[in-house]
Backbone as numpy.savetxt, mean C-alpha at the origin, in Angstrom:
# Nx Ny Nz CAx CAy CAz Cx Cy Cz
-18.19 -13.19 39.10 -16.66 -13.71 38.94 -16.42 -14.21 37.44
-17.56 -14.93 36.90 -17.46 -15.39 35.65 -17.40 -14.23 34.64
-18.22 -13.28 34.93 -18.11 -12.10 33.96 -16.82 -11.46 33.83
-16.07 -11.38 34.90 -14.71 -10.75 35.05 -13.81 -11.69 34.25
-14.00 -12.88 34.32 -13.05 -13.89 33.61 -13.36 -13.69 32.12
-14.67 -13.61 31.75 -15.04 -13.49 30.27 -14.44 -12.24 29.78
-14.44 -11.03 30.56 -13.91 -9.64 30.20 -12.57 -9.94 29.87
-11.80 -10.46 31.05 -10.26 -10.55 30.75 -9.96 -11.56 29.55
-10.74 -12.38 29.37 -10.50 -13.35 28.17 -10.60 -12.45 26.92
-11.76 -11.70 26.78 -11.90 -10.76 25.65 -10.88 -9.87 25.48
-10.41 -9.24 26.51 -9.26 -8.34 26.54 -8.07 -8.87 26.03
-7.80 -10.15 26.46 -6.52 -10.71 26.15 -6.72 -11.18 24.66
-7.81 -11.50 24.29 -7.88 -11.98 22.76 -7.75 -10.71 21.88
-8.28 -9.55 22.34 -8.18 -8.35 21.53 -6.81 -7.90 21.55
-6.08 -8.09 22.54 -4.47 -7.90 22.70 -3.79 -8.60 21.86
-4.02 -9.99 21.62 -3.54 -10.82 20.90 -3.69 -10.57 19.37
-4.86 -10.11 19.16 -5.03 -9.67 17.70 -4.32 -8.42 17.32
-4.30 -7.43 18.26 -3.46 -6.27 17.94 -2.00 -6.71 17.86
-1.35 -7.55 18.53 -0.14 -8.09 18.50 0.25 -8.76 17.28
-0.87 -9.37 16.62 -0.65 -10.16 15.44 -0.24 -9.07 14.26
-0.73 -7.93 14.21 -0.56 -7.03 13.28 1.09 -6.61 13.16
1.50 -6.57 12.12 2.97 -6.28 11.90 3.18 -4.60 12.18
4.21 -4.34 12.81 4.58 -2.97 13.15 4.52 -2.08 11.85
4.93 -2.65 10.73 4.97 -2.01 9.58 3.62 -1.44 9.18
2.73 -2.20 9.41 1.24 -1.78 8.80 0.44 -1.20 9.99
1.02 -1.06 11.16 0.14 -0.51 12.33 0.48 0.99 12.39
-0.19 1.59 11.29 -0.20 2.97 11.11 -1.48 3.42 10.42
-1.81 4.68 10.50 -2.94 5.26 9.91 -2.68 6.21 8.80
-3.63 6.23 7.70 -3.48 7.26 6.71 -4.96 7.54 6.40
-5.07 8.76 5.91 -6.42 9.01 5.30 -6.53 8.44 3.97
-7.73 8.04 3.51 -8.01 7.69 2.13 -7.93 8.96 1.33
-7.40 8.82 0.06 -7.10 9.97 -0.62 -8.36 11.00 -0.72
-8.04 12.22 -0.41 -9.23 13.31 -0.30 -10.17 12.95 0.69
-9.80 12.01 1.67 -10.84 11.66 2.84 -10.46 12.52 4.01
-11.22 12.31 5.06 -11.08 13.10 6.29 -10.64 11.99 7.55
-11.16 10.91 7.35 -11.07 10.01 8.62 -9.93 8.96 8.37
-8.85 9.06 9.04 -7.74 7.91 8.77 -8.23 6.56 9.14
-7.70 5.66 8.52 -7.85 4.23 8.57 -6.49 3.65 9.03
-6.60 2.63 9.84 -5.49 1.74 9.99 -5.20 0.76 9.05
-4.02 0.77 8.55 -3.66 -0.40 7.68 -3.85 -1.79 8.12
-3.44 -2.00 9.38 -3.79 -3.22 10.01 -5.32 -3.71 9.81
-6.06 -2.85 10.28 -7.56 -3.09 10.13 -8.01 -3.31 8.76
-7.34 -2.69 7.79 -7.95 -2.79 6.50 -7.31 -3.99 5.69
-5.98 -4.21 5.95 -5.25 -5.10 5.14 -4.60 -6.40 5.89
-4.75 -6.54 7.13 -4.11 -7.51 7.92 -4.42 -8.94 7.19
-3.26 -9.66 7.03 -3.47 -10.96 6.36 -3.51 -11.03 4.89
-3.32 -9.81 4.25 -3.41 -9.75 2.72 -2.00 -9.57 2.30
-1.86 -9.90 0.94 -0.63 -9.65 0.20 -0.86 -8.20 -0.40
0.00 -7.27 -0.24 -0.07 -5.94 -0.58 1.11 -5.43 -1.63
0.68 -4.67 -2.63 1.63 -4.07 -3.49 1.36 -2.65 -3.34
2.36 -2.06 -2.55 2.26 -0.59 -2.25 3.20 0.12 -3.23
2.49 1.17 -3.91 2.99 1.95 -4.91 3.04 3.43 -4.77
4.05 4.14 -4.97 4.09 5.56 -4.77 3.81 6.13 -6.34
2.61 6.84 -6.53 2.15 7.04 -7.79 2.36 8.65 -8.05
2.12 8.91 -9.40 2.16 10.32 -9.76 1.33 10.44 -11.13
0.76 11.63 -11.33 -0.29 11.54 -12.34 0.34 12.27 -13.52
1.47 12.73 -13.62 2.15 13.52 -14.63 3.61 12.94 -14.95
3.53 11.53 -15.11 4.91 10.81 -15.16 4.73 9.93 -16.46
5.88 9.64 -16.91 5.93 8.69 -18.15 5.36 7.28 -17.65
5.41 6.99 -16.31 4.96 5.66 -15.86 3.45 5.73 -15.50
2.83 6.76 -15.54 1.35 7.10 -15.24 0.47 6.06 -15.80
0.62 5.58 -16.97 -0.16 4.48 -17.66 -0.17 3.27 -16.86
0.80 3.00 -15.88 0.76 1.89 -15.07 -0.40 1.73 -14.17
-1.18 2.77 -13.93 -2.36 2.83 -13.12 -3.35 1.83 -13.65
-3.37 1.73 -15.03 -4.30 0.80 -15.69 -3.97 -0.59 -15.29
-2.55 -1.07 -15.46 -2.30 -2.39 -15.12 -2.40 -2.60 -13.62
-2.18 -1.74 -12.78 -2.33 -1.94 -11.33 -3.78 -2.10 -11.03
-4.70 -1.37 -11.67 -6.21 -1.64 -11.39 -6.57 -3.07 -11.81
-6.03 -3.43 -13.01 -6.38 -4.75 -13.56 -5.84 -5.83 -12.47
-4.63 -5.67 -12.12 -4.08 -6.62 -11.04 -4.85 -6.73 -9.83
-5.24 -5.54 -9.43 -6.01 -5.54 -8.14 -7.46 -6.21 -8.34
-8.07 -5.71 -9.41 -9.29 -6.33 -9.66 -9.25 -7.85 -9.76
-8.30 -8.29 -10.50 -8.13 -9.92 -10.80 -7.94 -10.57 -9.50
-7.04 -9.99 -8.57 -6.58 -10.85 -7.37 -7.17 -10.44 -6.13
-7.94 -9.36 -6.11 -8.32 -8.88 -4.73 -9.26 -10.02 -4.12
-9.93 -10.83 -4.67 -10.71 -11.89 -4.32 -9.99 -13.00 -3.70
-8.55 -13.06 -3.91 -7.69 -14.07 -3.37 -6.75 -13.53 -2.23
-7.15 -12.29 -1.64 -6.38 -11.72 -0.64 -5.23 -10.88 -0.83
-5.51 -10.13 -2.00 -4.50 -9.33 -2.51 -4.89 -7.87 -2.80
-4.23 -6.75 -2.54 -4.64 -5.50 -2.76 -3.41 -4.61 -3.28
-3.65 -3.57 -4.29 -2.74 -2.69 -4.63 -3.11 -1.36 -3.68
-2.26 -0.93 -3.33 -2.30 0.42 -2.22 -1.50 1.56 -2.87
-2.14 2.66 -3.32 -1.42 3.77 -3.88 -1.15 4.84 -2.86
-0.08 5.58 -3.00 0.28 6.77 -2.21 0.78 7.73 -3.17
0.05 8.66 -3.41 0.56 9.82 -4.54 1.71 10.68 -3.76
2.69 10.92 -4.58 3.82 11.61 -4.02 4.31 12.62 -5.07
4.83 13.78 -4.82 5.26 14.83 -5.47 6.75 15.01 -5.49
7.45 13.95 -5.08 8.87 13.99 -4.86 9.74 14.05 -6.09
9.27 13.61 -7.02 10.23 13.43 -8.31 9.63 14.43 -9.36
10.51 15.50 -9.55 10.22 16.44 -10.58 8.87 17.02 -10.45
8.22 17.15 -9.36 6.92 17.80 -9.34 5.82 17.15 -10.07
5.97 15.84 -10.23 4.97 15.19 -11.20 3.56 14.64 -10.61
3.34 15.26 -9.31 2.07 15.07 -8.57 1.75 16.41 -7.96
1.54 17.50 -8.72 1.24 18.68 -8.08 -0.13 19.01 -7.62
-0.97 18.16 -8.13 -2.49 18.36 -7.80 -2.91 18.31 -6.29
-3.99 18.79 -5.97 -4.64 18.44 -4.69 -5.08 16.97 -4.67
-5.40 16.53 -3.46 -5.81 15.17 -3.28 -7.07 14.89 -4.03
-7.99 15.88 -4.08 -9.38 15.76 -4.85 -8.98 15.69 -6.32
-8.05 16.57 -6.83 -7.69 16.62 -8.23 -7.09 15.24 -8.71
-6.26 14.49 -7.67 -5.56 13.29 -8.02 -6.57 12.19 -8.06
-7.47 12.21 -6.98 -8.67 11.23 -7.06 -9.52 11.35 -8.27
-9.73 12.48 -8.77 -10.58 12.66 -10.03 -9.64 12.03 -11.21
-8.63 12.55 -11.27 -7.76 12.09 -12.35 -7.65 10.53 -12.44
-7.32 10.02 -11.33 -7.20 8.41 -11.23 -8.45 7.66 -11.64
-9.58 8.30 -11.16 -10.88 7.52 -11.29 -11.41 7.70 -12.80
-11.29 8.92 -13.27 -11.86 9.26 -14.52 -10.93 8.80 -15.80
-9.66 8.94 -15.70 -8.68 8.44 -16.54 -8.31 7.12 -16.69
-8.20 6.48 -15.54 -7.77 5.12 -15.40 -8.79 4.07 -14.70
-9.85 4.56 -14.26 -10.79 3.90 -13.66 -10.28 3.25 -12.26
-9.40 3.78 -11.66 -8.73 3.28 -10.32 -9.90 3.15 -9.27
-9.95 1.86 -8.75 -10.73 1.69 -7.60 -9.89 1.11 -6.50
-8.67 0.68 -6.75 -7.79 0.10 -5.63 -7.65 1.25 -4.69
-7.38 0.94 -3.40 -7.28 2.02 -2.37 -6.18 2.88 -2.53
-6.38 4.18 -2.58 -5.53 5.25 -2.63 -5.47 6.14 -1.37
-4.27 6.39 -0.89 -4.30 7.13 0.38 -3.71 8.57 0.24
-3.58 9.22 1.32 -3.10 10.67 1.29 -1.70 10.83 0.47
-1.59 11.96 0.11 -0.33 12.37 -0.66 0.94 12.42 0.57
2.00 11.72 0.16 3.01 11.63 1.07 4.41 11.88 0.29
5.28 12.10 1.20 6.74 12.12 0.65 7.27 10.78 0.93
7.96 10.38 -0.11 8.50 8.85 -0.14 10.07 8.84 -0.19
10.74 9.94 -0.12 12.35 9.83 -0.27 12.96 10.75 0.66
14.18 10.46 0.95 15.10 11.32 1.81 14.55 11.61 3.21
15.12 12.53 3.77 14.82 13.02 5.26 13.26 13.24 5.47
12.55 13.75 4.24 11.30 14.14 4.46 10.21 12.88 4.29
10.74 11.84 3.99 9.94 10.62 3.58 9.03 10.20 4.91
7.82 9.93 4.66 7.06 9.45 5.64 7.67 8.28 6.29
7.34 8.16 7.69 8.01 6.99 8.39 7.74 5.49 7.83
6.58 5.44 7.21 6.11 4.13 6.42 7.04 3.89 5.27
7.39 4.93 4.61 8.21 4.66 3.39 9.62 4.41 3.68
10.15 5.25 4.93 11.44 4.88 5.55 11.66 3.30 5.83
10.56 3.05 6.51 10.68 1.51 6.92 10.49 0.51 5.70
9.75 0.93 4.64 9.76 0.04 3.53 10.94 -0.11 3.05
11.70 1.03 2.73 13.07 1.07 2.10 14.01 0.36 3.04
14.02 0.50 4.32 14.95 -0.21 5.29 14.69 -1.56 5.37
13.41 -2.13 5.00 13.15 -3.57 5.07 13.53 -4.35 3.86
14.22 -3.77 3.07 14.86 -4.61 1.98 14.12 -4.13 0.73
13.27 -3.25 0.57 12.69 -2.92 -0.64 13.34 -1.84 -1.58
14.38 -1.21 -0.76 15.13 -0.04 -1.44 14.26 1.08 -1.35
14.81 2.32 -1.42 14.14 3.51 -1.52 13.60 3.87 -2.91
12.39 4.34 -3.02 12.00 4.65 -4.47 13.10 5.63 -5.21
13.45 5.21 -6.43 14.23 6.10 -7.17 13.37 7.00 -8.06
12.10 6.61 -8.15 11.19 7.38 -9.00 9.70 7.03 -8.68
8.83 7.61 -9.40 7.43 7.29 -9.30 7.21 5.80 -9.71
6.22 5.25 -9.05 5.67 3.91 -9.43 6.66 2.83 -8.91
7.45 3.02 -7.81 8.29 2.01 -7.31 7.22 1.10 -6.43
7.44 -0.18 -6.52 6.54 -1.09 -5.86 7.16 -1.90 -4.84
6.45 -2.05 -3.71 6.80 -2.90 -2.60 5.89 -4.12 -2.50
6.23 -5.34 -2.47 5.42 -6.40 -2.29 5.53 -6.75 -0.75
4.33 -6.74 -0.13 4.33 -7.15 1.36 3.55 -8.37 1.54
4.06 -9.42 2.25 3.50 -10.72 2.58 2.42 -10.55 3.42
1.62 -11.77 3.63 0.50 -11.78 4.44 0.81 -11.50 5.99
2.13 -11.60 6.27 2.72 -11.38 7.62 3.04 -10.02 7.81
2.81 -9.16 6.91 3.11 -7.76 6.91 4.59 -7.26 6.74
5.51 -8.39 6.13 6.84 -8.01 6.05 7.05 -7.70 4.51
8.04 -6.87 4.31 8.36 -6.62 2.90 9.16 -7.76 2.29
8.60 -8.29 1.22 9.21 -9.41 0.48 10.13 -9.03 -0.49
9.88 -7.90 -1.19 10.73 -7.45 -2.37 10.26 -6.07 -2.89
11.19 -5.34 -3.43 10.95 -4.00 -4.04 11.08 -4.23 -5.52
10.28 -3.48 -6.29 10.40 -3.62 -7.75 10.48 -2.15 -8.14
11.47 -1.81 -9.05 11.66 -0.45 -9.64 10.51 0.00 -10.52
10.39 1.20 -10.82 9.39 1.84 -11.67 9.37 1.24 -13.05
10.46 0.69 -13.68 10.28 0.12 -14.93 9.54 -1.26 -14.96
9.46 -2.04 -13.68 8.64 -3.08 -13.68 7.18 -2.88 -13.87
6.69 -3.25 -14.84 5.17 -2.84 -15.09 4.35 -3.82 -14.33
3.08 -3.52 -14.03 2.17 -4.38 -13.36 1.97 -5.76 -13.89
2.26 -6.11 -15.19 1.94 -7.23 -15.82 3.28 -7.98 -16.12
4.34 -7.43 -15.52 5.62 -8.15 -15.69 5.65 -9.56 -15.09
6.22 -10.52 -15.63 6.28 -11.88 -15.37 6.88 -11.87 -13.98
8.06 -11.21 -13.69 8.58 -11.34 -12.44 7.88 -10.83 -11.15
7.09 -9.78 -11.41 6.13 -9.29 -10.39 5.05 -10.19 -10.19
4.37 -10.69 -11.23 3.31 -11.48 -11.13 3.66 -12.93 -10.42
4.86 -13.44 -10.75 5.28 -14.61 -9.93 5.44 -14.49 -8.55
6.06 -13.36 -8.27 6.34 -12.91 -6.80 4.97 -12.83 -6.15
3.95 -12.19 -6.62 2.62 -12.07 -6.09 1.91 -13.41 -5.79
2.03 -14.22 -6.91 1.45 -15.54 -6.85 2.05 -16.51 -5.67
3.42 -16.29 -5.50 4.21 -17.00 -4.49 3.79 -16.50 -3.14
3.58 -15.24 -3.00 3.25 -14.50 -1.69 1.75 -15.12 -1.39
0.78 -15.19 -2.43 -0.49 -15.57 -2.10 -0.70 -17.05 -1.70
0.48 -17.90 -2.20 0.45 -19.43 -1.90 0.93 -19.62 -0.59
1.65 -18.70 0.08 2.09 -18.99 1.37 0.95 -19.01 2.53
């Protein structure tokens, strides 16, 4: 009888943990050029995230450097930059996932998590990006649109492509989210 009660308690606790994950993050993506999908909740639950649609052949591509610096500086405080390559804007991400990973690593030293190439706009947009846009962050108008997600898994704010990773407004919003 005691074993059954313990088993039920463990199942209830596991269900409560699953319920704590926001619906926005309860989805799976493959790491860039990887094979096994990971659940965003499992990897990022309780963290502040900056989700960015990226491209390797864009005028904003040098933002990779600032994004990596931001990630490296704040990852120990419960923050992560999360990249999703997309070829939706003028074909500026035409490469394979392996080519994208190699470019990001060798050219900009990117170590922040990058996931599979997705569509981020219009009817073809991945459901994750449709929900990001609908949650108050606006739809990406170009590459390097940024969504700030709070520890609770909800979109706090969207930032357009022109907002650089070291912009005071972005940094202040990240620091405020980390303080919550």
